[in-house]
ZADO-1210 file (C-alpha; in nm, 4 decimals, padded with zeros to 6 digits):
<atoms>
<atom x="01.7242" y="-01.6417" z="-03.0005" code="MET" pos="1"/>
<atom x="01.6566" y="-01.8260" z="-02.6725" code="LYS" pos="2"/>
<atom x="01.9153" y="-01.6547" z="-02.4595" code="LEU" pos="3"/>
<atom x="01.7927" y="-01.3195" z="-02.5880" code="ARG" pos="4"/>
<atom x="01.4256" y="-01.4069" z="-02.4981" code="SER" pos="5"/>
<atom x="01.5371" y="-01.4961" z="-02.1471" code="VAL" pos="6"/>
<atom x="01.7332" y="-01.1732" z="-02.1088" code="ALA" pos="7"/>
<atom x="01.4439" y="-00.9618" z="-02.2367" code="VAL" pos="8"/>
<atom x="01.2127" y="-01.1505" z="-01.9861" code="PHE" pos="9"/>
<atom x="01.4538" y="-01.0975" z="-01.6958" code="GLY" pos="10"/>
<atom x="01.4810" y="-00.7388" z="-01.7418" code="VAL" pos="11"/>
<atom x="01.0982" y="-00.6957" z="-01.7793" code="GLY" pos="12"/>
<atom x="01.0467" y="-00.8978" z="-01.4712" code="TYR" pos="13"/>
<atom x="01.2880" y="-00.6794" z="-01.2684" code="VAL" pos="14"/>
<atom x="01.1317" y="-00.3586" z="-01.3939" code="LEU" pos="15"/>
<atom x="00.7794" y="-00.4829" z="-01.3415" code="GLY" pos="16"/>
<atom x="00.8607" y="-00.6024" z="-00.9810" code="ALA" pos="17"/>
<atom x="01.0079" y="-00.2720" z="-00.8923" code="LYS" pos="18"/>
<atom x="00.6933" y="-00.0807" z="-01.0459" code="ALA" pos="19"/>
<atom x="00.4679" y="-00.3146" z="-00.8551" code="GLY" pos="20"/>
<atom x="00.6415" y="-00.2563" z="-00.5280" code="ARG" pos="21"/>
<atom x="00.6113" y="00.1202" z="-00.5809" code="GLU" pos="22"/>
<atom x="00.2460" y="00.0829" z="-00.6691" code="ARG" pos="23"/>
<atom x="00.1792" y="-00.1211" z="-00.3667" code="TYR" pos="24"/>
<atom x="00.3384" y="00.1491" z="-00.1411" code="VAL" pos="25"/>
<atom x="00.1310" y="00.4162" z="-00.3061" code="GLN" pos="26"/>
<atom x="-00.1937" y="00.2097" z="-00.2454" code="ILE" pos="27"/>
<atom x="-00.1103" y="00.1443" z="00.1318" code="VAL" pos="28"/>
<atom x="-00.0252" y="00.5224" z="00.1786" code="GLU" pos="29"/>
<atom x="-00.3538" y="00.6117" z="00.0044" code="ALA" pos="30"/>
<atom x="-00.5484" y="00.3754" z="00.2214" code="ILE" pos="31"/>
<atom x="-00.3748" y="00.5201" z="00.5487" code="GLN" pos="32"/>
<atom x="-00.4443" y="00.8870" z="00.4468" code="ALA" pos="33"/>
<atom x="-00.8113" y="00.7929" z="00.3756" code="ALA" pos="34"/>
<atom x="-00.8465" y="00.6180" z="00.7181" code="SER" pos="35"/>
<atom x="-00.7082" y="00.9310" z="00.9005" code="GLN" pos="36"/>
<atom x="-00.9409" y="01.1523" z="00.7031" code="ARG" pos="37"/>
<atom x="-01.2362" y="00.9338" z="00.7832" code="PHE" pos="38"/>
<atom x="-01.1348" y="00.9285" z="01.1535" code="ASP" pos="39"/>
<atom x="-01.0773" y="01.3128" z="01.1536" code="GLU" pos="40"/>
<atom x="-01.4328" y="01.3668" z="00.9991" code="ALA" pos="41"/>
<atom x="-01.6047" y="01.1339" z="01.2591" code="ARG" pos="42"/>
<atom x="-01.4255" y="01.3191" z="01.5444" code="ARG" pos="43"/>
<atom x="-01.5545" y="01.6601" z="01.4092" code="GLN" pos="44"/>
<atom x="-01.8982" y="01.5178" z="01.4089" code="ARG" pos="45"/>
<atom x="-01.8768" y="01.4287" z="01.7556" code="GLY" pos="46"/>
<atom x="-01.8698" y="01.0502" z="01.6901" code="LYS" pos="47"/>
<atom x="-01.6237" y="00.8156" z="01.8321" code="PRO" pos="48"/>
<atom x="-01.3591" y="00.6705" z="01.6148" code="SER" pos="49"/>
<atom x="-01.4263" y="00.3400" z="01.4461" code="ARG" pos="50"/>
<atom x="-01.3870" y="00.0424" z="01.6785" code="ALA" pos="51"/>
<atom x="-01.0691" y="-00.1592" z="01.5831" code="GLY" pos="52"/>
<atom x="-00.9024" y="00.1128" z="01.3694" code="SER" pos="53"/>
<atom x="-00.5840" y="00.0356" z="01.5535" code="ASP" pos="54"/>
<atom x="-00.5772" y="-00.3096" z="01.4199" code="GLY" pos="55"/>
<atom x="-00.6086" y="-00.1684" z="01.0559" code="LEU" pos="56"/>
<atom x="-00.3376" y="00.0843" z="01.1196" code="ASP" pos="57"/>
<atom x="-00.0914" y="-00.1496" z="01.2711" code="SER" pos="58"/>
<atom x="-00.1662" y="-00.3998" z="00.9818" code="TYR" pos="59"/>
<atom x="-00.0952" y="-00.1386" z="00.7292" code="LEU" pos="60"/>
<atom x="00.2249" y="-00.0268" z="00.9139" code="ASP" pos="61"/>
<atom x="00.3370" y="-00.3761" z="00.9120" code="GLU" pos="62"/>
<atom x="00.2602" y="-00.4253" z="00.5681" code="ALA" pos="63"/>
<atom x="00.4531" y="-00.1070" z="00.4480" code="SER" pos="64"/>
<atom x="00.7611" y="-00.2327" z="00.6450" code="ARG" pos="65"/>
<atom x="00.7621" y="-00.5650" z="00.4733" code="SER" pos="66"/>
</atoms>
């Protein structure tokens, strides 16, 4: 019984970790897309881009590579 419980936990952990990583990537991509849309909307209104947006973009790029 104990070995079976460990095996079930192991399979669940592996599947959960994979799903978690995929969801994380989806969230990062959604944030990047929203940031780009926000910057584009500001440009269309004639306002300059947000200060420091390069920092956010580079952070998200690094996070998505990890």
